[in-house]
N, C-alpha and C positions, 0 to 999 in steps of 0.2 A: 777558552773562547766563550765569551758572552752570547747570546743571543740579541741581536738586533733589536730596539725597542720601537715600539709600535709609536706612528706617530696620535696627537692625540684624534684626529678624526677618525684615523683606522678604531682607537678604544671606542671610541662613542657610539661607531655603526654598529661593532659586538654588542653594547650593549643593547643598542635598539633593536638588533637581530634576538637578542636572546627575551627581550621582554615582549615583543609579537610571537614568537614561538609558546612562551608560556599564556598570554592569551588564547591566541587559538587554540590550542589543548584543550583549555578551560571551557572554551565555548562548544567546541566538539564534544568534548563530556558530557556539559549540558543540555545538549541538544536533543529533543524528543523526535523521536520515530515519528515518520511519514506514514501516516493512516493511508491504505491501498483506497483507491475509490473503485476500481474496475477487476473483477475475478474474471477467471475463465469459466468455463464449463463443468471441467473434472473439480475444480476448487471449490463451486457451489454447491454441486451434487457431491461431495465428502462432505461440505459442511450441514446441509439437509439430509447427509444419510439416505440420498436417493439415487436409483440407478444412474450413469453419466447417461447412457442411451435414450431412457424417458425422457431427462430434462431436458436432450437435446431435439427430440421429436418435437414435445411441448413448445419449445421456444422455435423450432424451427416453423411450427405450424400457426404461432400466434397466439398461442393459448396461456402462455404463460412470458411477462415482459422481458425482452431482452436487447442488447443493442448492436449493429453491424460496423464494425471499420474493417471495411474493402471486406474480405472473406474472414474476418475474426469475430465470431460472436462474444461478447463480453456481457457482465451481469452488473449492473451498477447496487450501491448499498441500498438504495430505492426500490430496485427491480425484486432483490432477495426479499424485502421485507414485503413487497407487495406478492409476492409467491406464499409466502407465510401466512400472512393473512386471506388471501385466499382458497386455501386450505385448511383453515379453521373449521369445525367442527361444533356446531350448538344444538345443544340436547340431542344429543346421540345421532344426528344427522348429518347430512354432506351439506356444505355451504353451498348456495345456489349461484354464486358469484358467477 
C-alpha cells in the first residue's frame, strides 16, 4: 500500500515550518550575549579581589556605592567603577575622596 498523498496546503505548511525553524536557529546563533548590569556582593568582591565581608560592610555604611532591591544589595557597573576610582593611589598616597 502507498502512503496517502498530502494535500498541497499541508505541503506548503511543512515548507513554511522548515523555513521558520531555520531562520529562528540562525537568529539564535547570531544573538549576542546579554551583558549583565547588576552584580551581587560576592561577585563584585571576587572581581575586585576583596574580602566579601569588607565590601558588604563598606556598602552598608555607605562608604562605597551600591543599590538595594528590597533586602538585596547589588552593584551596578557604574558602582564598581566608582569603587575602583575611589581606591586609586596617587603619588604613593591614598586618595582622599
